[in-house]
N, C-alpha and C positions, 0 to 999 in steps of 0.2 A: 607510650616506648610498645606493648604490644602489636600495634600497627605496624611500627617501623619493621618491626624484625620480621613480622609476615611479609612486607612489602621487599626486603631484603631477600627472602627465602625466596619470594617472586621470581627477583630477577636473576637469584641462579636457576630457577626453572626454566626461565626464557633464552638463557644462554645454551640448554641444554637443548629445548624443543625448536626453536626458530628453523625453519624453513623445513622442520618434516610433515608430513599428512598428517591428521588428527584423526582419520579411521580407518581402519581393517577392512578389506573389502573381499565381500565372500560372492558365490553363484553358484545357481543347483543345474545339476547335470541329471537328464534322465534315460538310465544304463541301454543300451540299444544293443540288440542282436550282435555278437561278436565282438564284443568290450569290453575288455580286461582291465582291471586296478590300476596295472602298468600302461596299458592303453591311455587310457583315462588321463593318468597323472602326466604324464608325455605331452598329452593334447595341452592340457594348462599350463603344461610347465612347472610343475608342483612334484614333492616325492612322494610316492604312495604311502608313507607312514605318515605328513601331514595330511591326508583325506583320512585315513583311518582312523587319527586323533580329533577330527572334526565328527565324524560320525562313527559314536560313542556303539551302537546299537551293530556294527559291522565288524566282529570278531579278525578276520583274513580276508584274502583275497579272494577266495572259495566263498565268501558269504554275498562279493560283486555279483547278481544277476540282474537278466534282462528285466527294463523296466522301476529297475531299485532308484528312489531318488536319492541322490547325491548332495551334503553341504562342501563343494570347493571353496577352501581360503587360498584366496590370489594373492600373490606379492604386494600386487597394484600397479605393475610394469605393463601387465598384459591386461587386454580386454577381451575376452573373449564373446563371440556374437554365438548363441544358439540357433539351431537350424530349425525352420521348424515347417511342416506341413503347408504347404499354401491353403489347402480347408482348413487348416486349425488357425490358420492365422486370419481367416475371411470369419468364421464363425464363431470366434471368442471376442466378443468389446470390449473397450476398453472401460476402465472404471469412471466415473464421472466425478468419482469423490472417495472420501470416507470414512468412516463412523467407527470413535472411539469406544469400543467397549472392555471391561474389568472384567474378569472371570469370577464369579459367584461361587462357592462352594457347590458340590454337586453335579457344576452343570460339565457339559461334554460337549465334543464337538459336533453330534450328529443334531442335538438340541442346536445349538449355534447356527449350523445350517440352516437346519426348520425356520427358525429365526429369523434370520435375516434372506431367507429367500436365495441362497446360493451353495454352491456344492463346496465338497472340502478341498480340493484340490484351490480352488478359488482363495480360499482361505487360507491355506499353507502358503499362498504363494508371496501373496502381501505379511506372512508372521513368520520365516523361514524356520523359526526355532522350532515350528512346531513337526519340522520335518526328523528332528532328530531330538526332540523332549516330548513328556505325554504333554496334556494339558493341566496347567495348575491352578488352585486359587490366587487371584492377583495379580496376574499375568493382564497386562494391555495391550490388546490386540488392534490391530489395523484392520478394519472390516469393509471391505468393498462396496462399493455402491455402484451399480451398471444402468443403464438407460431402460426404461422398459420397451420392450419392443412390438409395435403395432401390425399383427400378422397381416392389415390390408393397408397395412402403408405402401403408397402410391409412391414406386422410384422411375421417374425419370430420368433418362441422361442425356435427352438431348439439350441444348443451349440456345440462346438467342443474343442478341447483340442489342448492349444498352448504352445511351448515349448520357453522360454527365451532364446534369444541371448545373444551374450557376447556383454557387455556395452548398454543394454536395459535397460530404467527405466522402473518406474510404470505408469508414464503420456503418457510416448511414447507408451506402449502399449493401454493405455485407450483411447489415441486419435485417434489412427490408427483403435480400433475397434468402435469409436463412444459414448464412454460411460465416465462417470466419474469415477476419481479413488477411490469416495466412492462405487459406483457401482461396480468397480474392487473389492475390500475388501470384500464386503457382498458375491460377486461371491465367491472367495475364502477366506475364515475363518480362513484357517491356515496362512496367511499373517499375519507379526507383525503390529498392530496398533502405537504401538510407535516408529516405524523404517522404512525408504523409503528404505531399502534393499534389493533387490533384486537378487539371485544368475543365475547365466547363468544355462540353463539346465531343469530349475523349471519347473514344468508343472502347469498351467494355465485351470481353465474353464471360457470358454470366448462367448459372446453369438455371434450366425451367423451374420455377417456382411451384412447389407442391401446390397443386390444383388449381390451376393457369389453364388446364383443361376445360374446365370447369365441367367434368364427367360427374364429380364428384358432390359437386354443390347441392344442397338443398332446396336452398331458396337465393332465389336469385329475381333481380330488376333486368327487365330486360324494357330496349325502346326500337320503334321501328327508325330504319335509317335509309332514303331515298340515293345512290349511290351517283355522284356528282359525275363532270365529266373529268377523264384524264385520271378516275384515281386507281391506285392498285392495290393489292391487299396487303402489300407489305408496307405501305402510307397507312392505309387504315386501321392497322393492326396499329404501329406507331401511337396514331392519333387516341387510341381508347387502349393503347397498353396489355393488348393479349397476341399472344402469339397468330400468323393467319391460317394456322392447320385448324387451332380452335373456331377460327369465323366463318371455317371451311364445315365443320362438324356440327356447328351451329344451323348452317344453311348449305344443306344439299345439294340445291336447284343450283349454286357457284359450278361447281363440276355438273353435274348433266346440261347447265347450258354453255361449257366450254369455257368459262373463268368470270371473272366480274364485270357486270355490264352498265354501263350509263344507265340510269332511270329503274335498275333493279331495286324492288322494295327485299330491305334481308330484317334481321334482328340481330341487335347489339345487346350489350351487356352493357348496364349505367356506364356512361363516360366516366373517367378517375379523376377525382380533384386535383387541379394543376395547383393549388393550394397546396396541397402536399409537398410541393417543393422543399427538400432541407432550408431552414432559412433560421442559423441561430443567433441571427439578430434580437429575431423577436418571439421566436417559440425554445421549450428545451420538448425531449424526445424519450418515449420507451418503448421497449421491445415486449410483446407479448409473450409469455412464458408455457408451454404447454399446461392444458390442464385449467390457466385463469380460466373466471368468468366476470361479465362485466359487472355484478355486484361487487366481488372482491375487489375489483380493479377501483370502481370508486370508491372506494373507503382510503387502499391504497393510496393513491393518486388524491384524494383529497378533493374531488370533485364531483358535481352531480351527472347522475347518466344524460341530462339535458345536454350539458356542457361536452362531456365526451362526446357525443354524438355531433354538434354541430361543429368543433374542430376538427373531426374524423366522418365524413359520410360514408365509408366505403364500409364502416361498422353494421348498414343497414344487411349488408351482405352476410353478415354472421363475422362472428372475432374468431380469429386464427390464429394459430404461435408462426410466432416470427413476421405479426405488422408490427411497423413499426408509427407509435399514436402520438400524434402533435397533442403538446399541451402550452399554455399561458405561461411564457417567461418567470411569471410573477409567482410561480408554484414552488422557483427554485427556495425559496424562503423556506419552505416546509418540506422541501427532499432534501435529500443526499443527491448531487447533480455535478456528473463533471464531463468534462469538456462538452457540454450540451448533454449529455444521454443520463436519464434518471438512471441512478444504481441500485438494484438489487441486494439486501444486504448477504454477504458472503464470509460465510466463518470460515476461515483459514484454517483454524484448526481442524475441522471437519471436512478439510478439502484438500488434503495432502495427497500425494502421486506419491508414492515408497520407490515409485523406478524413478523417478527423476535425482541425479546424484551430483548436486552441482560445485562446482570448484570456484572455490573463493578463496581471493589471497587478501593481506592484512598487509599494510603499509605504513609503521606509525613511527616516531622517533626515538626510541626505546633509549638512545645514546649510551649503548652497551660499550663503547670503544672509549668512554671516560669513565665508566664502572671498574672499583677494582673490587671484588664482593672480598678478597680477604686483608682490606683494610674496614672493618665493620663501622668504626666511628664517621668515618669518611661517607663511606655512601650513606648512610642515615642522614646525616648532613644535605647530601644530593636530593636524598629523596623528599626533606623539609620545603627544600628552599629553592628546587627547581620546578618551576610550575611544566614544564614538558613533562619530565621525566612523571610526575605526579597524575597528570593527565593520562597518558599513555599507557602506564602500570594499571592505573585505574580502571580506562577505559577497558582495556585488552584483559582485564581481570574478569569484568563484567561479561565480555564479549565468549570466555570459553564455556563459560555458563550457560550461554545460549547456545553452545555447541552441544555443551552435553544435554539442553532440554529438547535441539531437535533430535538428538541421536536417539534418546528414549522416543520418541515419535517414529521409529523407525527410518530414519533418512539418513543415509550417511554422505557426509561430506569430506571433498578432499581439499585440507586447508594447509596454507602455505603462508607465512610470516617473516616479514622483512624489518629490518632495522633499517631506519631512512636516514639515523643519524644526524637529522633537523637539516642535510645538506643537498641542495638541490643537485650536487655534481658526484655523489651516493646514487639518487635514486636515476639517475642517467646510466650509471656501470648496471644498476640493476635489470634496468628496463633492459639493456643493449645485452645482458648477460642471459636473463630467463626467459626461458616459450611462456607468452601469455596463451598461448593456443588455447580455445577449450575452457577460459576461466568464464565465470558468469557473470561474478562480480569483485571490484576493488573497493576494500574498504580504506579510505585513505589517501594520500598524507594529507598531513595536518597545516601543512605554509603553505599560501599561497602560489610559490610559485613552483614547490612541488609538486602540489596539486593539478599546478595549468601543465606541467611539462606529460604528466601520467596521461589525465584526460587527452590531449593529443593523440599519445600513443597507444591510448586503449580506443579514440573514435576511428581509428582503421580497421581494428580488428571487431568492431560493435561493442562493446565493451561496456556497461555502466560504471560510474566509477563516483561511490558514497561520501560525501565530504562530512567528515564527523562533527566538527564544527564551526563550519561556514557557512557562511548563509546568501553568499554572493561572489562574485569574479570581475574582477577591471576586462577580463575577455569572455565571450560566450561561448560556449561549452554545452553541445544539447546533449551529450552522455554525460552531464553530471547532477547525480541530486543532491543536493543542499538539504540536509537535514534541520538544519537550524532557521526557524524562521527572518526573513527579514524584520530590519525596523519599521517598516511601514506598516506588514502585517499587525504586530503585538501595537503598535500606537493604533489603528483601524479596530480593531477587537476592543480595546478598553474603549474609545469614544463609541463605538456600537453599543456596548452595554452602560455607559452614560447615558446614554439617548436616551436608550427605552426605560430607566428608572428616575429619570427626572423629572420632576414635577414641581419647579418653582423655584430651586433653591438658588442661592447668594452664590453665585461661582466669582475666582478669584484664581489668576496666573501668576505664579511665583518663576520665573524663568531667566535664567542666564543670557549671555551674548550667546553663546555656542547653542543654543538648543531653541532657536529661530524657528527652524521646521516645526517643533511640536508646539511652541506659542502659538504660530499663525495656525495648524492642525485646531487647536482645542478653539483657536477664537470662530475659525468657519463655523462650527456646530454649536459653539455658546456665544454669539453677536452681542448678547448684554455684559458678559463678563470683564467684570477689573483687572485691572492691570497693578502690581505691586511691584513699585521702584526699590531695584536693587542696585545698590553700591559696591563699585567697584568688584561685581559681577562674587560677591563674598558675604554679603550678608543684607537684612532689609531696612528697609526705612522704616524704624518700628513705629513711629507716632501716628504716620499716615497708616501705613498698613491696619493699625489697630481700628481703627475710624473708618476701613474697609468692610469689618467684621459687622455683619446684621447680629441684632438680638432678637428680630420675628422669626426668622428662618434660618432654615440649617445652612450653616458656609461649609460650601465644598471648596477646598483650595488645592488646587496642582501644583507641584514642585517640580521643574525640571532645572535638575543641574546633576553634573557630576564631582563636584566637590562635596566632601566626609564633614568636612568642619559648617559648610552650608546647612545639609541636611540633618547636622545635628544640632545646631542653633534654631534653625524653623520650626523644627517638632517641639522643642522646649517650648518655642513660644506660643505654638499650638496649644500644647498640652495644657499649659498656664492659662490661656485663655478659655479654654475648653469645660476647666473647673470654675463652681459654680460659686461666685463671690458674695459675700454677705454685707448689707449696709444696714445704717441704722431706720431705712427708710423701707426697702423690701428687697429680693434678694431678686438677681436676674441671674440669668443662663444661655451659656452661648456654646451654641453648639459647633461641632467643627469635625469635620471628615477631610482626611487627607489621599491625595490621587497621585501617580504618575503616567505619563504614558512611557517614559522613559527608562526604564529599572536597568541598574546597574551597581557596581561592586561598593559605590557611596555609602547604599543604605542599607550594607550588610558591615558596614564598618564599625570598630569597636567604641567607637564615640558616639553613637547614635544608641538611644535607650528602646530596647523592645518593648518595654515595657509604654513609653509614648508613641509608639506606632498601634501597640495595640490598643490603648485610650482613644487614639485617634483613626481605630478601623483603617490602617495605612489600606489602602486594595491598588494591586499592579498589576498589568499584563506577566504573563512569564512564558518563558520556551520547554517550562518543565513541572511538575509538580510536586509536592512531597511526597516519597515512596511509604507506603504501608508497610505492615506485615503480610506480605503477601507470599506467594510460592517462590517466587526469586530471591527472595530477600533471605527467605530458608533457606534455596540451595545456597547460596553465596555463605551463608554463614557456616552452613556445614563442610564446603568445599573449603574453606579459608579459617577454620578453626576458630568458628566464631566473632570472628571479624564482621563491622558493619559496613555494607557497599556506601561509597558516598557517592557526590551526585555524579562524578567521571565512571565509575562503575556501573550505575542506573542507565547511562546512556548507553554508555559501551553492550551492556544485555540489551537494550530495548531497538535501539539502530541495527543490532545485529543481527537479530530472531527476526525484527521487521524483515530484513534480508532476505534469511531463509526461509522463512514462512512463505513469502511468496516466489520464493524459486521454489519450494517443494510442492504450490499448486500449480506453477507452470514453469520450469523452466529458462525464464525468460523475463527480467525485470522490466525491458521497456513493455511486455505487453502486459504483464498482469498490474502495471500502472494505470492500463487505459480500464480495467474494469472492476479495480479496487480501489474503493473511498477511502474513509478514513481509519485508519485500524489505531488503535490504544494499548499503552501497556504499563507497565510499573510507573513510573515518572513521566513521560514522553509519549505524544502524540503522532504522525503522519499523513499527512492529507496531499501528496503533490500534485501542483499544476504543472503543465508540461505548457512554458513558452517556448518550443521549438526549438529556435537558434540557440536561447540561451541558458537551457537546461529544464531542470524539474525543481520547484521551489516550494518548501513545506509552507501548507500555509496551516496549519494545527496551532494553537499555544492554550493558554489557561488565564483566568481571570483569576486572581490569589488575592485572600484580605486575611490579615491579622484580625485576631478572637481571641480574647480571654489569653494571649501569650502563645497562641498557636496561632498556624499558617494554615488555612483553610482554602479547596478550590469553590470556586463561587460557583454555582451549577446552571448554568443559561438555561438548561431543557426546565428547570423548576421559576426561573424568572419564566420563561412562557408560560406556562400553564398560568401564572398568578395574576396576568396581568389582562 
């Protein structure tokens, strides 16, 4: 009863809060010469009193003096861009990430700036409360991390033309030149902004790579070259992969003799390996990071030095940051790979940019048009019986905890929430009425028709849409992130696990006619499996089945059905067979384990005994895992008066927090998804694979097992180490 009472209160809260921004906005302002409290308040369209309220150390207008730093509380309707001198913009680098620091007793601002090698202004800029409050024990600060500046770094501003080779991609070329894909698009405005397509033979404008002038290379392998007829500097540079002026600097006689002449013997660096062309069919790739060395690389990439040099002859000239190394494709089994690129582990919590202020929209079917909060009994009944309301309230309650969590990390989020009323017409009305300009992500809707409608409208504005409970769509949407893994992903995960632990067990398949795909998939992995006879899709032919059980080997029984009665019957039969039976002559033991590749509600039905499932060590693939007593659960119970989060609340938190962290890292979900691999939270994991025209599909899931009446996750990493 407590649960439904709290959910009723939550409905009332929703009525009051939908479509309201979730965060106050603030700006900092450095007082310039001649400015007054009145002129500043007019500039930001706020009252002088509100500025004084936000800056407790300022007692009156007379205290507002030049170089005073003020916190300006904005109404949210006006965004003021601070003007900065050009020299300041150029000299102040942007943080490459952030470190969380909890203030200890007796720590000072000076001590923190010395510890993290930053100045006081840099620390305050990303912790605005320090402008008006002293440093206190327990404060959680976001400490910016800045790139190390090499005073001797070569900065060449000239460009070169690059010819795209077959099977090369935008990211592979960008990484080869040490720039981002965004920079590649800026340099080449003719490239499409909505597609990643890149044609072989296309000419790109690219910055000349650092060090390609050869003047700073300490070790270089040169070869002699006799100039053939009709050879030009441009053609020679393309053939050897270096600029024409670098050839001239290596061979001053070219200018002395009036240009490149036939028969001239010159020196050139060793020709680049043409096998280095990106071929994602046979290889994966890794971009070398600053300060890495060969020893550390061989350890991280799980390769020997000889293997690495054989595939990447350019390493003979030295390891350089920005190089793209070619690796055998089979290494993908032991490395984290996304779109053929080996990913470095990125801790999103330590990579937040508090300057990112994402705008997020929720579109869920709360059905508030049918809820009368004055009729308590009817509302409680609706919450109990209507899945759409239970799902939406649970999901959104978890999402609110995610918004609280990201706020504590210093990220301000502009949130709007809409009730779709489970109506496609209502969704069209919302889209027609509301301006989606600047929105960075839409979470929802739930129904497929409404989701398609939103996806089409959002695609025109390049807005990603996150499907909360969908795994696919009958229509292709390149901007939709399907957060639930497909059935085939779950099935493949399960069968891959089974193959790894298989040692010659007796495999039996029990599958009704509606699960033919699962039946065929299991049989393809275990060709010697026996097929149990199923009568009318409801029950086993018991006598024939018992004969199929082995007394010498462990029996692995796959049960593929969505009929609760059949699950209850089969688990009862298997549990009985799994019990030792004593005879006058000998003791016999039949060992049985039960599995499924198609987990569904039938296995959770009240008719199915949890004790039987536990005795059979029932194992299955799952999109989620059981939530433990982690920080989310504690925060949820604190926010909702001790109420324990259900699986919808856990999912709401995980989906929302994943989106918010990625937007806080880089305020573009499409770009972040290119560099972020597997992420894992309270009960759900996300590893999105871009299928280009069809959307982004989650490949992360779990293997779960009943053990002593508890459901536990099977740790596949532990399995690998034991094999």
